[in-house]
Every structure is written in C-alpha cells, then in structure tokens.
C-alpha positions as CSV (number, residue, x, y, z in Angstrom):
1,M,0.0,0.0,0.0
2,P,1.4,3.4,-0.9
3,E,2.4,5.7,2.0
4,L,2.7,8.7,-0.3
5,F,0.3,10.0,-3.1
6,V,1.6,12.7,-5.4
7,T,-1.1,14.4,-7.4
8,N,-0.9,15.8,-10.9
9,F,-4.4,16.8,-12.1
10,N,-3.3,19.1,-15.0
11,P,-3.3,17.2,-18.3
12,K,-0.8,19.7,-19.8
13,F,2.8,19.6,-18.9
14,T,3.5,22.9,-17.1
15,G,6.3,24.2,-14.9
16,V,4.5,22.8,-11.9
17,S,4.4,19.4,-13.7
18,A,8.1,19.6,-14.4
19,T,9.1,20.3,-10.9
20,A,6.8,17.6,-9.5
21,A,8.2,15.1,-12.0
22,N,11.8,16.0,-11.0
23,V,11.3,15.5,-7.3
24,L,9.1,12.5,-7.8
25,K,11.8,10.5,-9.4
26,A,14.0,11.1,-6.4
27,Q,11.2,10.3,-4.0
28,M,10.7,6.9,-5.7
29,Q,13.9,5.8,-4.1
30,R,12.7,6.8,-0.7
31,H,9.0,6.1,-0.4
32,D,6.3,3.7,-1.5
33,L,4.4,6.1,-3.6
34,A,1.6,6.4,-6.2
35,L,1.1,9.1,-8.8
36,V,-2.5,10.3,-9.0
37,G,-4.1,11.9,-12.1
38,H,-2.1,12.4,-15.3
39,P,1.2,10.9,-16.3
40,L,4.6,12.5,-15.6
41,P,7.9,11.5,-17.3
42,G,9.9,9.0,-15.5
43,A,7.1,8.3,-13.0
44,P,5.0,5.2,-12.4
45,D,1.8,4.9,-14.3
46,P,-0.8,7.1,-12.6
47,I,-3.9,5.9,-10.8
48,S,-7.2,7.6,-10.6
49,R,-8.5,9.8,-7.8
50,A,-11.0,7.0,-6.9
51,G,-8.1,4.6,-6.8
52,A,-6.1,6.8,-4.5
53,R,-9.0,7.2,-2.2
54,R,-9.5,3.4,-2.1
55,L,-5.8,2.8,-1.4
56,S,-5.8,5.4,1.3
57,R,-8.5,3.7,3.4
58,R,-5.9,1.4,5.1
59,P,-2.5,3.0,6.0
60,S,0.7,1.4,4.7
61,G,2.8,-0.7,7.0
62,D,3.4,0.9,10.3
63,R,2.2,4.3,9.2
64,S,-0.9,5.7,10.9
65,F,-1.9,7.6,7.7
66,A,-0.9,8.3,4.1
67,I,0.3,11.6,2.8
68,W,-1.1,13.4,-0.2
69,H,1.3,15.9,-1.7
70,V,-0.6,18.5,-3.7
71,R,0.4,21.6,-5.7
72,R,-2.7,23.0,-7.3
73,D,-6.2,24.2,-6.1
74,P,-8.1,21.2,-7.6
75,E,-5.7,18.9,-5.9
76,M,-6.2,20.5,-2.6
77,I,-9.9,20.3,-3.0
78,S,-9.8,16.6,-3.8
79,A,-7.5,15.9,-0.9
80,L,-9.7,17.8,1.5
81,W,-12.7,15.9,0.3
82,A,-10.9,12.6,1.0
83,R,-9.7,13.7,4.5
84,D,-12.6,15.8,5.8
85,V,-15.7,14.4,4.1
86,L,-14.7,10.7,3.5
87,R,-12.7,10.8,6.8
88,L,-9.8,8.9,5.2
89,P,-6.6,8.6,7.3
90,I,-4.5,11.0,5.3
91,R,-2.5,14.2,5.8
92,I,-2.1,16.9,3.1
93,V,1.1,18.7,2.2
94,F,1.0,21.6,-0.2
95,T,3.9,23.2,-2.0
96,S,3.6,26.9,-2.8
97,A,5.8,28.9,-5.2
98,A,3.7,32.0,-5.5
99,K,5.4,35.2,-4.5
100,H,2.2,37.1,-3.8
101,R,-0.8,36.9,-1.5
102,H,-3.2,34.2,-2.7
103,S,-6.8,35.2,-3.3
104,A,-9.5,34.3,-0.8
105,F,-10.5,30.8,-1.9
106,P,-6.9,29.5,-2.3
107,R,-6.1,31.0,1.1
108,W,-9.1,29.1,2.6
109,L,-7.8,25.9,1.1
110,I,-4.2,26.4,2.2
111,A,-5.3,27.2,5.7
112,R,-6.6,23.6,5.9
113,M,-3.4,21.9,4.8
114,D,-1.5,19.8,7.3
115,A,1.8,21.3,6.1
116,V,3.0,23.9,3.6
117,I,6.3,23.9,1.9
118,A,7.5,27.1,0.2
119,T,10.0,27.1,-2.7
120,S,11.7,30.3,-1.6
121,P,11.9,32.7,1.3
122,E,9.8,35.2,-0.7
123,A,7.0,32.6,-1.0
124,A,7.4,31.6,2.6
125,A,6.8,35.2,3.7
126,F,3.1,34.9,2.8
127,F,2.5,32.1,5.4
128,P,2.8,32.4,9.2
129,D,3.9,28.7,9.6
130,V,5.7,27.1,6.7
131,A,7.0,23.6,7.5
132,A,10.0,24.1,5.3
133,T,11.5,26.2,2.6
134,A,12.8,23.9,-0.2
135,S,14.0,25.4,-3.4
136,H,13.5,23.3,-6.5
137,G,16.4,21.1,-7.6
138,V,17.4,19.4,-10.8
139,D,18.5,15.9,-11.8
140,L,22.2,16.4,-12.3
141,S,22.5,12.9,-13.9
142,R,20.2,14.1,-16.6
143,Y,21.6,17.6,-17.1
144,A,25.4,17.4,-17.5
145,P,27.8,19.5,-19.5
146,A,28.6,18.3,-23.1
147,P,32.2,17.3,-23.8
148,D,32.1,19.7,-26.9
149,R,29.4,22.3,-26.7
150,A,29.9,23.4,-30.4
151,A,29.6,19.9,-31.7
152,A,26.5,19.3,-29.5
153,W,24.9,22.4,-31.0
154,R,25.8,21.4,-34.6
155,A,24.2,18.0,-34.0
156,L,20.8,19.5,-33.3
157,G,20.7,21.0,-36.8
158,Y,19.2,24.5,-36.0
159,G,22.0,26.3,-37.8
160,G,24.6,28.9,-36.7
161,D,27.6,28.3,-34.6
162,R,25.9,28.6,-31.3
163,G,22.4,28.9,-29.7
164,V,20.5,30.8,-27.1
165,A,17.0,30.0,-26.0
166,I,14.1,31.0,-23.9
167,I,12.2,28.0,-22.6
168,G,8.7,28.2,-21.1
169,R,5.1,29.2,-21.9
170,V,4.9,31.8,-24.7
171,R,3.0,34.7,-23.1
172,P,3.7,38.3,-22.0
173,E,4.3,37.3,-18.3
174,K,7.2,35.1,-19.4
175,G,8.8,38.0,-21.4
176,T,8.9,36.1,-24.6
177,D,8.5,39.4,-26.5
178,I,11.5,40.8,-24.5
179,F,13.6,37.9,-25.6
180,V,12.5,38.3,-29.3
181,D,13.2,42.0,-29.3
182,A,16.6,41.5,-27.6
183,M,17.6,38.9,-30.1
184,I,16.5,41.1,-33.0
185,R,18.8,43.8,-31.7
186,R,21.7,41.4,-31.0
187,M,21.4,39.7,-34.4
188,Q,21.9,42.9,-36.4
189,T,25.6,42.5,-35.7
190,D,25.9,38.8,-34.8
191,E,25.6,36.3,-37.6
192,R,26.8,33.3,-35.7
193,T,24.0,32.9,-33.2
194,T,20.6,31.2,-33.6
195,A,17.8,31.9,-31.1
196,L,15.1,29.5,-30.1
197,V,11.7,30.1,-28.6
198,V,10.8,26.8,-26.9
199,G,7.3,26.4,-25.5
200,L,3.6,26.4,-26.3
201,A,1.2,29.3,-26.4
202,K,-2.3,28.9,-25.0
203,D,-5.2,29.7,-27.3
204,K,-5.6,33.2,-25.7
205,D,-1.9,33.9,-26.4
206,Q,-2.0,32.9,-30.1
207,P,-2.3,36.5,-31.2
208,F,0.7,37.4,-29.0
209,L,2.7,34.5,-30.7
210,A,1.6,35.6,-34.2
211,E,2.8,39.2,-33.4
212,L,6.2,37.9,-32.3
213,K,6.6,35.9,-35.5
214,S,5.6,38.9,-37.5
215,R,8.4,41.0,-35.8
216,V,10.9,38.3,-36.7
217,T,9.8,38.2,-40.3
218,Q,9.9,42.0,-40.6
219,A,13.5,41.9,-39.3
220,G,14.4,39.3,-41.9
221,L,15.4,36.8,-39.2
222,E,12.8,34.0,-39.6
223,G,15.7,31.5,-40.4
224,R,17.6,32.5,-37.3
225,I,15.0,33.1,-34.6
226,L,13.1,29.8,-34.5
227,F,9.8,29.0,-32.8
228,L,10.0,25.3,-31.8
229,G,6.8,24.9,-29.7
230,F,6.8,22.1,-27.2
231,I,9.8,19.8,-27.2
232,D,10.0,16.4,-25.4
233,H,12.2,15.7,-22.5
234,D,14.8,13.8,-24.5
235,L,15.3,16.7,-26.8
236,Q,15.5,19.2,-23.9
237,T,18.1,17.1,-22.3
238,R,20.2,17.3,-25.4
239,L,19.4,21.0,-26.0
240,M,20.5,22.3,-22.6
241,P,24.3,21.5,-22.8
242,A,24.4,22.5,-26.4
243,L,23.1,26.0,-25.7
244,S,25.5,28.8,-25.1
245,L,23.0,30.7,-23.0
246,V,19.6,30.3,-21.4
247,V,17.7,33.6,-21.6
248,N,14.6,33.8,-19.3
249,V,13.5,37.4,-19.1
250,A,10.1,37.1,-17.4
251,R,8.1,40.0,-16.2
252,Y,6.9,37.8,-13.3
253,E,8.1,34.4,-12.2
254,P,7.3,32.6,-9.0
255,F,10.4,30.5,-9.1
256,G,11.8,29.5,-12.5
257,I,13.6,26.1,-12.7
258,V,14.9,26.4,-16.3
259,P,18.0,28.4,-15.6
260,V,19.2,26.0,-12.9
261,E,18.6,23.1,-15.3
262,G,20.9,25.0,-17.6
263,M,23.4,25.4,-14.8
264,G,23.4,21.6,-14.3
265,A,24.4,21.3,-18.0
266,G,27.1,24.0,-17.6
267,T,25.1,26.6,-19.4
268,P,25.2,30.2,-18.0
269,F,22.1,32.4,-18.2
270,V,20.7,35.9,-18.6
271,C,17.6,36.4,-16.5
272,S,15.4,39.2,-15.4
273,D,15.4,40.2,-11.8
274,T,12.4,38.1,-10.7
275,G,11.8,34.6,-9.7
276,Y,14.6,32.9,-7.9
277,Y,17.1,33.9,-10.6
278,R,19.2,36.3,-8.5
279,E,19.8,33.5,-5.9
280,F,20.8,31.2,-8.8
281,S,23.3,33.7,-10.1
282,H,25.6,33.4,-7.0
283,Q,26.7,37.0,-7.2
284,E,26.5,36.8,-11.1
285,S,29.2,34.1,-11.3
286,C,26.8,31.8,-13.0
287,G,24.7,34.2,-15.0
288,L,23.7,37.9,-15.4
289,I,20.6,39.6,-14.0
290,V,18.9,42.4,-16.0
291,P,15.8,44.6,-15.2
292,P,12.4,43.1,-16.2
293,G,10.9,44.5,-19.4
294,D,14.2,45.8,-20.8
295,P,15.2,44.3,-24.2
296,D,18.2,46.6,-24.6
297,A,19.7,45.4,-21.2
298,A,19.0,41.8,-22.2
299,A,20.7,42.2,-25.6
300,Q,23.7,43.8,-23.9
301,A,24.0,41.0,-21.4
302,V,23.8,38.4,-24.0
303,G,26.5,40.1,-26.0
304,A,28.7,40.6,-22.9
305,L,28.9,36.8,-22.5
306,L,28.9,35.6,-26.1
307,D,31.6,38.1,-27.0
308,D,33.9,37.1,-24.1
309,P,34.8,33.4,-24.5
310,D,37.0,33.3,-21.3
311,R,34.2,34.9,-19.2
312,H,31.7,32.5,-20.7
313,A,33.8,29.5,-20.0
314,A,34.4,30.6,-16.4
315,M,30.7,31.1,-15.9
316,A,29.9,27.7,-17.4
317,R,32.2,26.0,-14.9
318,A,30.8,28.0,-12.0
319,A,27.3,27.2,-13.0
320,R,27.8,23.5,-13.0
321,D,29.7,23.7,-9.7
322,A,26.9,25.7,-8.1
323,A,24.2,23.3,-9.3
324,V,26.1,20.4,-7.8
325,A,26.7,22.2,-4.5
326,H,23.4,23.9,-4.0
327,H,20.6,22.8,-6.4
328,S,20.5,19.0,-6.7
329,I,17.2,17.2,-6.7
330,E,18.5,15.2,-3.8
331,R,18.6,18.3,-1.6
332,E,15.0,19.2,-2.4
333,A,13.9,15.6,-1.8
334,D,15.7,15.6,1.5
335,A,13.8,18.7,2.7
336,I,10.4,17.3,1.6
337,S,11.0,13.9,3.1
338,D,11.9,15.6,6.4
339,V,8.4,17.3,6.4
340,Y,6.8,13.9,5.8
341,E,8.7,12.2,8.6
342,R,7.8,15.0,11.0
343,L,4.1,14.6,10.2
344,W,4.3,10.8,10.6
345,A,6.1,11.4,14.0
346,G,3.0,13.4,15.1
347,Q,4.3,17.0,14.9
348,D,1.7,19.7,14.2
349,L,2.9,21.5,11.1
350,A,-0.3,23.1,10.0
351,V,-0.6,26.8,9.0
352,H,-2.2,28.6,12.0
353,R,-4.1,31.7,11.2
C-alpha cells in the first residue's frame, strides 16, 4: 500500500508538472508512492482519484496515515474531500511557489493543509507557519555538460555556430517578447547565433505569438529566430548542454527552474530580476541579471557573455559547480521527506491563522 500519493491533475505539462516530475523520481527511491491523475515523465503509471481514495483507506505498513502531496487548487480540494468528508486517514502537504498573497479561496484551502512547503523565502513570507523552505532542484545525472558544446549544437541542426533559447510558456508574463526584441537587436551584428523560442502558447496567447513571429519576419530573421513549440524531455536534455545561454527574461516568475537546469548542464544564463534567478546567479558568477521588461539590457548582457569566451567558460564551470553544490534534486527531496517524517512522527505543522 502506498504511503505517499503525489497528485498531478493538469493534463498539460506545465512548470508545476516539471518540478513535480523531477522530485518524484528522487522520491521513488525513498517512499512507497503512487502518482494520481495524469502521467509525468519517469514516474509510475498514474492511478485515478478514486483509486487513490481506495488505497488510502488502510494505512501502509506501520504508518498511521498516508500523505497526499498537492500543488494546485483542484488537488487541494480533492485531498480535503478525502480527508474531511470521507474521513480517510491522510495528511495533506501543499507546495507553494507564488510570491504574492493568494486570493481568498486558495487562502481558505491552504489554511486547511497539514503542512505547507515554500519554494523560496519570498514565497514563505506569505504564510505564518511554513513547515520548510525547499527550493526546486534538478536531476544532475540528466543535465550534465557536453564534452564539446559546439559539436553538440551542430548535431541539433538548428543552424549557426551557437544557440541561445528562452524556454517556457509563450506569453507576456514570461517575457517572450522581451527575448525576441533583444535577439533582433543582437542579431543585427551577430551572424553566428541562432535563437530558439521553446514552449507552447495557449489559445488566448496565439495573437501574441503571431505578433512575435511577424516581428521576426519583418526583421528578416525568420531563419535565425526559430519557434519550436513544445519539445519532449529527451530533446530538452540534449538541448541544454548545447546552448551557449539560457535567456529567461520574465516580467513575473514565482520560481523558475529552467536556468538551474541549464546550470546543471554547464550553461550560463541571462535572466530578469524576478523569480529565484538572483539567488541562482551566485553573485553573477553563473549568470547575469537584467531589469524586467528591458530588451536593450537583455541584448547587452547576451553580448557581454557571447563576445567574451573566457568569461563565458568561467561562468559555465561556476554554473555546474553551483548546481552540484546547491541545487540538486536530492537536496529538495531531503527537505520534503523531512516534512513527511515530522508529520508521521505526530508533529503539528499546520498553518495557524
């Protein structure tokens, strides 16, 4: 019988899905667990919500209850139904990355969690009693530097001598337009670089995507600024160490795992001053921080690293070293497992309002 149920109710693969998948693979080595809802890469086949409720009726082994780990509002609602209406022997752990005050209904839900884990000190500041602050980690066995970055880039077939990319949902909040405008500026004098926009646009953001493609066409760069859409995990694993830079210039970002995935692969970054990016930069030894919404600053930062091979190489080494020392998935899994064990030991970790 599982002692841990990890929920994933969103059929689309989002940033929340990616972080859940990363830690779940580490948790599989530590806990008898089940995935509930939709599939995640590298995870066991999921079970249904009804199946999770059925398996939660009788605790596993010497446990007095199972733990449901949730990350979204619908997952909190389902877990509360199981615990408070069906009276199943479970406890609910919620992970929050938001760096703002939640609206009324999510606050009501969160106040009924048995423990809250924040992904950053900024996220923790919105709760009086977080059980732990655990920043997201990456699988360093999956993201590793390429022996020859230039050869790895050529093998992908995107053209140019080197690549830079923005990876994530295509929408204004993620600053996709800032990236496109910055690369249009940069590529007026840089014929060696190819830029990639990696990620899907929701239906409501299709006009935004169309406008970005129009800007690229008007600049005559449609062969050098490429819109890839969604790419699978195998391709992303090959892409990260082949890139020369990850450029994530969001206007707002609760956390942002992509740059630290790049760090694991020895790829420096240029990021806006939001999310957890400044902490990842380690005093800008691993990447450069620019103001949000400023394509000129982003273009200048990209140029500062691409035009200085020695500085870029030093940052690439520092990025990998920092990922190993501070941002492994094992560190995140350790912090989360500690919360579970404290609950199983009978500690009161609930948010008290």
